[in-house]
C-alpha positions as CSV (number, residue, x, y, z in Angstrom):
1,X,27.7,-0.5,11.7
2,X,29.2,-3.6,10.0
3,X,27.3,-5.6,7.3
4,X,26.9,-8.3,10.0
5,X,25.0,-5.9,12.3
6,X,23.0,-4.6,9.3
7,X,21.8,-8.1,8.4
8,X,21.5,-9.4,12.0
9,X,19.2,-6.5,12.9
10,X,16.9,-7.3,9.9
11,X,16.8,-11.0,11.0
12,X,15.8,-10.0,14.6
13,X,13.2,-7.7,13.3
14,X,11.7,-10.4,10.9
15,X,11.7,-13.1,13.7
16,X,10.0,-10.7,16.1
17,X,7.3,-9.8,13.7
18,X,6.9,-13.4,12.8
19,X,6.3,-14.3,16.4
20,X,3.8,-11.4,16.7
21,X,1.9,-12.7,13.6
22,X,2.1,-16.3,15.1
23,X,0.3,-15.0,18.2
24,X,1.3,-17.9,20.4
25,X,3.3,-15.5,22.7
26,X,1.7,-12.3,24.0
27,X,2.7,-9.5,21.6
28,X,3.9,-7.2,24.4
29,X,6.4,-9.9,25.6
30,X,7.6,-10.6,22.0
31,X,8.1,-6.9,21.1
32,X,9.9,-6.2,24.4
33,X,12.2,-9.2,23.9
34,X,13.0,-8.2,20.3
35,X,13.9,-4.7,21.5
36,X,16.0,-6.1,24.3
37,X,17.9,-8.4,22.0
38,X,18.8,-5.3,19.8
39,X,20.3,-3.8,23.0
40,X,22.0,-7.0,24.2
41,X,23.7,-7.4,20.9
42,X,25.0,-3.9,21.0
43,X,23.1,-2.4,18.0
44,X,22.1,0.4,20.3
45,X,22.6,1.2,23.9
46,X,19.9,1.6,26.6
47,X,20.7,5.3,26.8
48,X,20.2,5.8,23.1
49,X,17.0,3.8,23.1
50,X,15.6,6.0,26.0
51,X,16.9,9.3,24.6
52,X,16.3,8.8,20.8
53,X,13.9,5.9,20.1
54,X,11.3,5.5,22.7
55,X,8.7,8.2,22.0
56,X,7.6,9.3,25.4
57,X,5.2,11.9,23.9
58,X,3.2,9.0,22.4
59,X,3.4,6.9,25.6
60,X,2.3,9.9,27.7
61,X,-0.5,10.8,25.4
62,X,-1.8,7.2,25.5
63,X,-1.5,6.9,29.3
64,X,-3.1,10.3,29.9
65,X,-6.1,9.5,27.6
66,X,-6.5,6.0,29.1
67,X,-6.8,7.5,32.5
68,X,-9.3,10.2,31.3
69,X,-11.4,7.5,29.6
70,X,-11.2,5.1,32.6
71,X,-12.7,7.8,34.9
72,X,-15.2,9.1,32.4
73,X,-16.4,5.5,31.8
74,X,-17.5,5.2,35.4
75,X,-20.3,7.8,34.8
76,X,-22.1,5.5,32.4
77,X,-21.8,8.0,29.5
78,X,-20.5,5.3,27.1
79,X,-23.4,3.0,27.7
80,X,-25.8,6.0,27.2
81,X,-24.1,6.9,23.9
82,X,-24.2,3.3,22.8
83,X,-28.0,3.2,23.3
84,X,-28.4,6.6,21.5
85,X,-26.4,5.4,18.5
86,X,-28.3,2.2,18.2
87,X,-31.6,4.0,18.5
88,X,-30.7,6.5,15.8
89,X,-30.1,3.5,13.4
90,X,-33.3,1.8,14.7
91,X,-31.3,-1.1,16.1
92,X,-30.0,-2.1,12.6
93,X,-26.5,-3.6,13.2
94,X,-25.4,-2.8,9.6
95,X,-26.5,0.9,9.6
96,X,-24.9,1.2,13.0
97,X,-21.6,0.1,11.5
98,X,-21.8,2.9,9.0
99,X,-22.7,5.5,11.7
100,X,-19.8,4.4,14.0
101,X,-17.4,4.6,11.0
102,X,-18.4,8.2,10.3
103,X,-18.3,9.2,14.0
104,X,-14.9,7.6,14.5
105,X,-13.4,9.3,11.5
106,X,-14.7,12.8,12.4
107,X,-13.6,12.3,16.1
108,X,-10.1,11.3,14.8
109,X,-9.8,14.4,12.7
110,X,-10.9,16.8,15.5
111,X,-9.1,15.0,18.4
112,X,-6.6,12.4,17.3
113,X,-7.1,8.8,16.2
114,X,-5.9,7.3,19.5
115,X,-8.3,9.3,21.6
116,X,-11.2,8.5,19.2
117,X,-10.8,4.8,19.4
118,X,-10.3,4.9,23.2
119,X,-13.7,6.6,23.4
120,X,-15.6,4.6,20.7
121,X,-14.3,1.0,20.8
122,X,-15.7,0.3,24.3
123,X,-19.1,1.6,23.1
124,X,-19.0,-0.8,20.1
125,X,-18.4,-3.8,22.2
126,X,-21.4,-2.9,24.5
127,X,-23.6,-2.4,21.4
128,X,-22.6,-5.6,19.7
129,X,-23.3,-7.5,23.0
130,X,-26.7,-5.9,23.3
131,X,-27.6,-6.6,19.6
132,X,-26.2,-10.2,19.8
133,X,-23.7,-9.7,17.0
134,X,-20.0,-10.1,16.6
135,X,-18.1,-6.9,17.7
136,X,-15.0,-7.5,15.5
137,X,-16.6,-6.0,12.3
138,X,-17.3,-2.8,14.3
139,X,-13.7,-2.7,15.8
140,X,-12.0,-3.3,12.5
141,X,-14.1,-0.7,10.8
142,X,-13.3,1.8,13.5
143,X,-9.5,1.2,13.2
144,X,-9.7,1.8,9.4
145,X,-11.9,4.9,9.9
146,X,-9.7,6.4,12.6
147,X,-6.6,6.3,10.4
148,X,-8.5,7.7,7.4
149,X,-10.0,10.5,9.6
150,X,-6.7,11.2,11.3
151,X,-5.1,11.8,7.8
152,X,-7.3,14.9,7.3
153,X,-5.8,17.3,9.9
154,X,-2.6,18.4,11.5
155,X,-3.5,16.9,14.9
156,X,-5.2,13.7,13.6
157,X,-2.2,11.4,13.4
158,X,1.4,11.7,14.7
159,X,3.1,11.7,11.3
160,X,1.1,14.8,10.4
161,X,2.2,16.5,13.6
162,X,5.8,15.7,12.8
163,X,5.6,16.9,9.1
164,X,3.8,20.1,10.2
165,X,6.5,20.8,12.8
166,X,9.3,20.2,10.4
167,X,7.9,22.2,7.4
168,X,5.8,24.9,9.0
169,X,2.7,23.7,7.4
170,X,-0.3,24.7,9.6
171,X,-3.7,23.3,10.5
172,X,-5.5,24.9,7.6
173,X,-2.9,23.6,5.1
174,X,-3.6,20.1,6.1
175,X,-7.3,20.7,6.1
176,X,-7.2,22.2,2.5
177,X,-4.9,19.6,1.0
178,X,-5.8,16.4,2.8
179,X,-9.4,16.6,4.2
180,X,-11.1,16.4,0.7
181,X,-9.3,13.1,-0.2
182,X,-9.7,11.7,3.3
183,X,-13.5,12.3,3.1
184,X,-13.7,10.6,-0.3
185,X,-11.8,7.5,1.0
186,X,-13.9,7.4,4.1
187,X,-17.2,7.3,2.2
188,X,-15.9,4.7,-0.3
189,X,-14.4,2.5,2.5
190,X,-17.5,2.7,4.7
191,X,-19.8,1.7,1.8
192,X,-17.5,-1.3,1.0
193,X,-17.3,-2.4,4.6
194,X,-21.1,-2.3,4.8
195,X,-21.3,-4.6,1.8
196,X,-18.6,-7.0,3.2
197,X,-20.3,-7.3,6.6
198,X,-23.9,-7.3,5.5
199,X,-24.5,-11.0,6.0
200,X,-22.6,-11.1,9.3
201,X,-24.4,-8.2,10.9
202,X,-28.0,-9.4,11.2
203,X,-29.4,-8.9,14.6
204,X,-32.6,-10.6,15.8
205,X,-35.9,-8.7,16.2
206,X,-36.0,-9.3,20.0
207,X,-32.7,-7.6,20.6
208,X,-33.6,-4.7,18.3
209,X,-36.9,-4.1,20.2
210,X,-35.1,-4.4,23.5
211,X,-32.7,-1.6,22.6
212,X,-35.4,0.7,21.2
213,X,-37.3,0.8,24.5
214,X,-34.2,1.6,26.6
215,X,-33.7,5.1,27.9
216,X,-30.2,6.5,27.4
217,X,-30.4,8.9,30.4
218,X,-31.0,6.0,32.8
219,X,-27.5,4.7,32.1
220,X,-25.9,7.7,33.6
221,X,-24.7,6.6,37.1
222,X,-23.0,9.8,38.3
223,X,-24.1,13.1,36.9
224,X,-21.6,15.1,39.0
225,X,-18.6,13.1,37.9
226,X,-19.9,13.2,34.3
227,X,-19.9,17.1,34.4
228,X,-16.4,17.1,35.8
229,X,-15.2,14.6,33.2
230,X,-16.7,16.4,30.3
231,X,-15.2,19.8,31.4
232,X,-11.7,18.3,31.8
233,X,-12.0,16.3,28.6
234,X,-13.2,19.4,26.7
235,X,-10.3,21.5,28.1
236,X,-7.9,18.7,27.2
237,X,-9.2,18.7,23.6
238,X,-8.9,22.5,23.4
239,X,-5.3,22.1,24.6
240,X,-4.6,19.6,21.8
241,X,-5.8,22.1,19.2
242,X,-3.8,24.9,20.7
243,X,-0.6,22.9,21.5
244,X,1.4,24.8,18.9
245,X,0.5,28.1,20.4
246,X,1.0,26.9,24.0
247,X,4.3,25.3,23.1
248,X,3.3,22.1,24.9
249,X,3.5,18.5,23.8
250,X,0.3,16.5,23.6
251,X,1.5,14.1,26.3
252,X,1.9,17.0,28.8
253,X,-1.6,18.2,28.0
254,X,-3.2,14.7,28.3
255,X,-1.3,13.8,31.5
256,X,-2.3,17.2,33.0
257,X,-5.9,16.6,32.2
258,X,-5.7,13.1,33.7
259,X,-4.1,14.3,36.9
260,X,-6.6,17.1,37.3
261,X,-9.5,14.8,36.8
262,X,-8.1,12.3,39.3
263,X,-7.8,15.0,41.9
264,X,-11.3,16.6,41.4
265,X,-13.0,13.1,41.1
266,X,-11.1,11.8,44.2
267,X,-10.6,8.5,42.5
268,X,-7.9,6.1,44.0
269,X,-4.8,6.1,41.8
270,X,-4.2,2.4,42.4
271,X,-7.7,1.6,41.1
272,X,-7.6,3.9,38.1
273,X,-4.1,2.8,37.0
274,X,-5.3,-0.8,36.8
275,X,-7.4,0.4,33.8
276,X,-4.4,1.6,31.8
277,X,-3.6,-0.9,29.0
278,X,-0.1,-1.6,30.3
279,X,0.5,-4.5,27.8
280,X,-0.2,-2.1,25.0
281,X,2.2,0.5,26.5
282,X,5.0,-2.1,26.8
283,X,4.2,-3.3,23.3
284,X,4.9,0.2,22.0
285,X,8.1,0.5,24.0
286,X,9.3,-2.8,22.5
287,X,8.4,-1.7,19.0
288,X,10.2,1.7,19.4
289,X,13.4,0.0,20.6
290,X,13.1,-2.7,17.9
291,X,12.9,-0.1,15.1
292,X,15.6,1.9,16.9
293,X,17.9,-1.1,16.3
294,X,17.1,-0.8,12.5
295,X,17.8,2.9,12.6
296,X,21.1,2.4,14.4
297,X,22.3,-0.2,12.0
298,X,21.4,2.0,9.0
299,X,18.6,-0.2,7.6
300,X,15.8,2.5,7.6
301,X,18.3,5.2,6.4
302,X,19.4,2.9,3.6
303,X,15.8,2.3,2.5
304,X,15.0,6.0,2.5
305,X,18.3,6.9,0.7
306,X,17.5,4.3,-2.0
307,X,14.1,5.7,-2.5
308,X,15.4,9.2,-2.9
309,X,18.2,8.2,-5.2
310,X,16.0,6.2,-7.5
311,X,13.7,9.2,-8.3
312,X,16.7,11.4,-9.6
313,X,15.1,14.6,-8.5
314,X,11.8,14.3,-10.3
315,X,8.9,15.7,-8.1
316,X,6.2,13.4,-9.5
317,X,8.3,10.2,-9.3
318,X,9.5,11.2,-5.9
319,X,5.9,11.9,-4.6
320,X,4.5,8.5,-5.8
321,X,7.5,6.5,-4.6
322,X,7.4,8.2,-1.2
323,X,3.7,7.6,-1.0
324,X,3.8,3.8,-1.8
325,X,7.0,3.2,0.1
326,X,5.6,4.9,3.2
327,X,2.3,3.0,2.9
328,X,3.9,-0.4,2.6
329,X,6.5,0.3,5.3
330,X,4.0,1.8,7.7
331,X,2.0,-1.4,7.6
332,X,4.8,-3.3,9.2
333,X,7.0,-0.6,10.9
334,X,5.5,1.9,13.2
335,X,5.0,5.0,11.0
336,X,6.5,7.4,13.6
337,X,10.2,6.4,13.4
338,X,9.8,5.8,9.7
339,X,8.5,9.4,9.1
340,X,11.2,10.7,11.5
341,X,13.8,9.2,9.1
342,X,12.1,10.3,5.9
343,X,11.7,14.0,6.9
344,X,15.4,15.0,6.9
345,X,16.1,12.8,3.8
346,X,13.4,14.7,1.9
347,X,14.7,18.1,3.1
348,X,18.1,17.1,1.9
349,X,16.8,16.1,-1.5
350,X,15.0,19.3,-1.8
351,X,18.2,21.3,-1.0
352,X,20.2,19.3,-3.6
353,X,17.7,19.3,-6.4
354,X,15.6,22.4,-5.8
355,X,12.4,20.5,-6.5
356,X,9.0,21.6,-5.2
357,X,8.5,19.5,-2.1
358,X,4.8,20.4,-1.5
359,X,3.4,17.3,-3.3
360,X,6.1,15.2,-1.6
361,X,5.0,16.2,1.9
362,X,1.4,15.5,1.2
363,X,2.4,12.1,-0.4
364,X,4.4,11.2,2.7
365,X,1.4,12.1,5.0
366,X,-1.1,10.1,2.9
367,X,1.2,7.1,2.6
368,X,2.2,7.0,6.3
369,X,-1.2,7.6,7.8
370,X,-3.2,5.4,5.4
371,X,-0.5,2.8,5.4
372,X,-1.2,2.2,9.1
373,X,-4.4,0.4,8.0
374,X,-2.3,-2.4,6.4
375,X,-1.8,-4.5,9.5
376,X,-2.8,-4.8,13.1
377,X,0.5,-3.2,14.2
378,X,0.6,-0.5,11.6
379,X,-0.6,2.4,13.7
380,X,-1.2,3.4,17.3
381,X,-5.0,3.2,17.0
382,X,-4.8,-0.4,15.7
383,X,-2.8,-1.5,18.7
384,X,-5.1,0.3,21.1
385,X,-8.2,-1.3,19.7
386,X,-6.5,-4.8,19.7
387,X,-5.7,-4.3,23.4
388,X,-9.3,-3.2,24.2
389,X,-10.7,-6.2,22.2
390,X,-8.4,-8.7,23.9
391,X,-9.3,-7.3,27.4
392,X,-13.0,-7.7,26.5
393,X,-12.5,-11.3,25.5
394,X,-12.9,-10.8,21.7
395,X,-9.3,-10.8,20.4
396,X,-8.6,-9.6,16.9
397,X,-6.1,-11.9,15.2
398,X,-3.3,-10.5,13.1
399,X,-4.5,-12.5,10.1
400,X,-8.1,-11.6,10.5
401,X,-7.2,-7.9,10.4
402,X,-4.7,-8.4,7.5
403,X,-7.4,-9.9,5.2
404,X,-9.5,-6.7,5.5
405,X,-7.0,-4.0,6.3
406,X,-4.3,-4.7,3.7
407,X,-6.7,-4.6,0.6
408,X,-8.4,-1.4,2.0
409,X,-5.0,0.2,2.5
410,X,-4.0,-0.6,-1.1
411,X,-7.4,0.9,-2.3
412,X,-7.0,4.1,-0.3
413,X,-3.5,4.7,-1.4
414,X,-4.5,4.0,-5.0
415,X,-7.2,6.7,-4.7
416,X,-4.6,9.0,-3.1
417,X,-2.2,8.4,-5.9
418,X,-4.9,9.5,-8.4
419,X,-5.8,12.5,-6.3
420,X,-2.1,13.7,-6.0
421,X,-1.7,13.3,-9.8
422,X,-4.8,15.2,-10.7
423,X,-4.3,18.0,-8.1
424,X,-0.6,18.6,-8.3
425,X,0.6,17.3,-11.7
């Protein structure tokens, strides 16, 4: 690709992200237009975008889980769980923030961060409404917790799945090397968030008493559908944990679960599909094509090559540079295509230098996963929560998230830097 194409693709990328931050045009429209401009100018073809850049596994996983959650929501289980969570914390909005943070992180580690926020974000909005407090602190906290929790396991976040697939690192490897630091970052972040939001999350006594006398079981509207939903959801989760043995992608498992539940629940497809966050899906498609333009013009490869050249084969320098570069880049570029570019580059560097790549892979995972907390578009979970919030009438602005997310991202990566240094060097 010529230098003109190289520079032009960067300009299109910057303008598109500027419009997303400006928030005057719907972000799905902006991202799609940015991606289409990349194709119209010939930086990549439609065929290449569909074949190489649009991650249909991610899209299928999202759509499948959205359908599962949409049907399960009709049982009233989310409302029942919301009341239970509020009662456990005695209706204290601040303690509830801490509980939801921990639940989200552990759900993200055991399922994946997208599934976790799809299940928990709607509950949080219901709780905030009942307690008469602003739901945005809960939603931002859950985004941060989901990306931290997802860092801990092989299945928690797409970059980990990609790294595991490429290197042969297994579920227990990720658990042993990443879970300890993820737990530490989670506890530190949750404590700090409770301090930051302590003045904003003060519910009135009447709302607290109202929630304490409510009966969670009374919220269940359809016990038969609930049983069917929980069985299918449980089997889907088991499928996620066994996807490597089954040789099936997570999208196939999620969509199979969704279709099975639609059949046995006898729900109308037209009705259920209305509950899929289609603007979010198209936002992802636009981002994938937009970043695909950067890949085709050599921008991402140049960035990765520069990073690997600068380190001159030193494992410690490479690990820390990869960690921080991944963290900063993943805040603004979706971490999936970025990690996809970094993996072969790191393999190549290992072959040329003979260095121990173990610490480098863990640094890449920590940087890419935790870096997603930097901005509202940094990770899949962030975009999903933003879509849910917008649909509920409580939109999270790019700037509002940035003020909280970016400092927390820097703090978590700094803690990770220290952890990698102490453990591996």
